C-alpha positions, 0 to 999 in steps of 0.5 A, spaced: 813 921 566 815 914 562 811 909 565 814 903 561 819 902 556 821 896 552 825 894 547 822 888 543 827 887 537 825 881 533 829 882 527 835 886 529 840 888 524 846 888 528 850 881 529 850 882 537 846 885 543 846 893 542 851 896 547 847 902 547 841 899 550 845 900 557 844 907 556 837 906 557 836 906 564 828 906 564 828 900 560 823 895 562 824 889 557 829 887 553 826 881 548 831 879 543 830 872 543 829 868 537 834 871 532 839 866 531 844 871 527 845 874 534 851 873 537 857 876 541 857 877 549 851 880 553 854 887 554 856 888 561 852 895 561 846 892 561 847 892 568 845 900 568 838 898 566 836 899 573 828 898 571 829 892 567 824 887 569 825 882 563 831 880 559 830 875 554 836 873 549 833 866 548 834 862 542 840 866 539 848 865 539 849 869 544 856 867 548 861 868 553 858 868 561 853 872 564 855 878 566 856 879 574 853 886 573 846 883 571 846 882 579 845 889 580 838 889 576 834 888 583 827 889 579 829 883 574 823 878 574 825 874 568 831 872 565 831 867 559 837 866 556 836 858 554 838 855 547 844 860 547 852 858 547 853 861 554 859 858 558 862 859 565 858 859 571 852 863 574 854 869 577 853 869 585 851 876 584 844 874 581 842 873 588 841 881 588 835 880 583 830 879 589 824 880 584 827 874 580 821 869 579 823 865 572 830 863 571 831 859 564 838 857 563 837 851 559 841 848 553 847 852 554 854 850 555 854 853 562 859 849 568 861 850 575 857 850 581 850 851 582 851 858 587 848 856 593 846 864 593 840 862 589 836 860 595 836 867 597 832 869 592 825 868 595 820 870 589 824 865 585 818 860 582 821 857 576 828 854 574 830 850 568 837 848 566 840 843 562 848 844 563 854 842 566 852 845 572 854 841 579 853 841 586 847 841 590 841 845 590 839 850 596 834 846 600 829 852 598 830 851 591 828 844 592 821 846 592 821 851 586 817 849 580 820 846 574 
């Protein structure tokens, strides 16, 4: 029985987030942050990693939008995708990440409205972003620690 499985890849030889990580459904942690040579989009197949609790892609050149498929990661507790080249909106499907406690999206080029659905994530404790997002926060989010 596999208790925990993690992919800590501080010095990855690939120039993009490995698509093959999506073939590891028992993966608990993906931490590829700090690799300034890492670019490309976040593979939609990461949504297949149903055991994923931590996704760390911070301080990279990852670009594009956050895939809607990440909304299927119901065990995800921490999403670190700050200081990247991400664009687009926060997918409303993130509300399905019911275990999410930390959401760090700052220093990106994200835009659009703040999804009111984020207010449905009862365990959300920390949110940080500095983007071009507009709109108001759900009342529950006003009390979230930043």
